[in-house]
C-alpha positions in Angstrom: 56.9 93.3 136.6 58.3 90.1 135.3 61.8 88.8 136.4 63.0 89.4 132.6 62.2 93.0 132.9 63.5 93.6 136.3 66.9 92.1 134.9 67.1 94.8 132.3 69.7 97.5 132.8 68.1 100.4 134.9 65.1 98.6 135.6 66.0 97.8 139.3 66.2 101.5 140.0 62.9 102.5 138.5 60.0 103.1 140.8 57.6 100.4 139.5 54.6 102.1 141.2 55.2 105.2 139.0 55.5 103.1 135.9 52.2 101.3 136.8 50.6 104.3 137.3 51.6 105.7 134.0 50.7 102.4 132.3 47.2 102.7 133.8 46.8 106.2 132.8 47.8 105.5 129.2 45.1 102.6 129.4 42.5 104.9 130.7 43.3 107.7 128.2 43.2 105.3 125.3 39.6 104.2 126.5 38.2 107.7 126.9 39.9 108.8 123.6 38.4 105.8 121.6 34.7 106.5 123.2 35.0 110.3 122.3 36.3 109.7 118.7 32.8 108.0 118.2 31.0 111.2 118.6 32.3 112.5 115.2 33.1 116.0 116.3 36.1 117.7 115.1 38.2 116.3 117.9 37.6 112.8 116.6 40.9 112.5 114.4 43.1 114.0 117.6 41.3 111.5 119.8 42.0 108.5 117.4 45.5 109.6 117.3 45.8 109.9 121.0 44.2 106.7 121.8 46.7 105.1 119.3 49.7 106.7 121.1 48.4 105.9 124.6 48.1 102.3 123.5 51.7 102.2 122.1 53.1 103.9 125.3 51.4 101.6 127.5 52.3 98.4 125.3 56.2 99.5 125.2 56.3 100.0 128.8 54.9 96.6 129.4 57.2 95.1 127.2 60.5 97.1 127.4 62.8 94.7 125.7 64.7 97.0 123.2 64.0 100.2 125.0 66.7 102.6 126.0 66.1 105.3 128.1 66.6 107.8 125.3 63.9 105.9 123.3 61.6 105.8 126.3 62.0 109.8 127.0 61.2 110.2 123.4 58.0 108.1 123.4 57.0 109.8 126.8 57.3 113.2 125.1 55.1 112.1 122.1 52.6 110.9 124.2 52.6 114.2 126.4 52.5 116.0 123.0 49.4 114.2 121.8 47.6 114.0 125.0 48.0 117.8 124.9 46.5 118.2 121.3 43.7 115.9 122.1 42.8 117.8 125.3 43.1 121.1 123.8 40.7 120.0 121.0 38.2 118.5 123.4 38.1 121.5 125.8 36.5 123.4 122.8 33.5 120.9 123.3 33.8 120.4 127.1 31.0 122.8 128.1 28.7 121.0 125.6 29.9 117.5 125.8 30.5 115.4 129.1 32.4 112.9 126.9 34.7 115.5 125.7 35.3 116.8 129.2 35.9 113.3 130.4 38.4 112.8 127.6 40.2 116.0 128.4 40.4 115.0 131.9 41.9 111.7 130.9 44.5 113.3 128.7 45.6 115.8 131.6 46.0 112.5 133.9 47.9 110.8 131.2 50.0 113.7 130.7 50.7 114.0 134.5 51.6 110.3 134.8 53.9 110.6 131.8 55.8 113.5 133.2 56.0 111.8 136.6 57.7 108.8 134.8 60.0 111.2 132.9 61.0 112.8 136.4 61.3 109.5 138.0 63.7 108.4 135.1 65.7 111.5 135.1 66.1 111.3 139.1 67.3 107.7 138.6 70.0 108.4 135.8 
């Protein structure tokens, strides 16, 4: 984390390892969803939307300027919801597609990391 990020209100109280894990999970999920969307199955639109949401979440956490705890929580909720939708769609194909199974697993990992981020923020509030 940069010195500028650490000087922002409430940042010093955040567990940076939880934040880094969330950014890493968002990045991995974005990549898995992007690959899955190329299969042109009926999960493709959800995968593309999830990839975009994960990218936005990750980039927002990297930048942090202009973020408030309330806006961060809302974005985490949106990312969790989009990952859930994508995971549900991909699970319909998981028995027949290794790519869909991998995508669903990545969505689950991202949801877990976003929940850990929310839990950490609520604990430090």
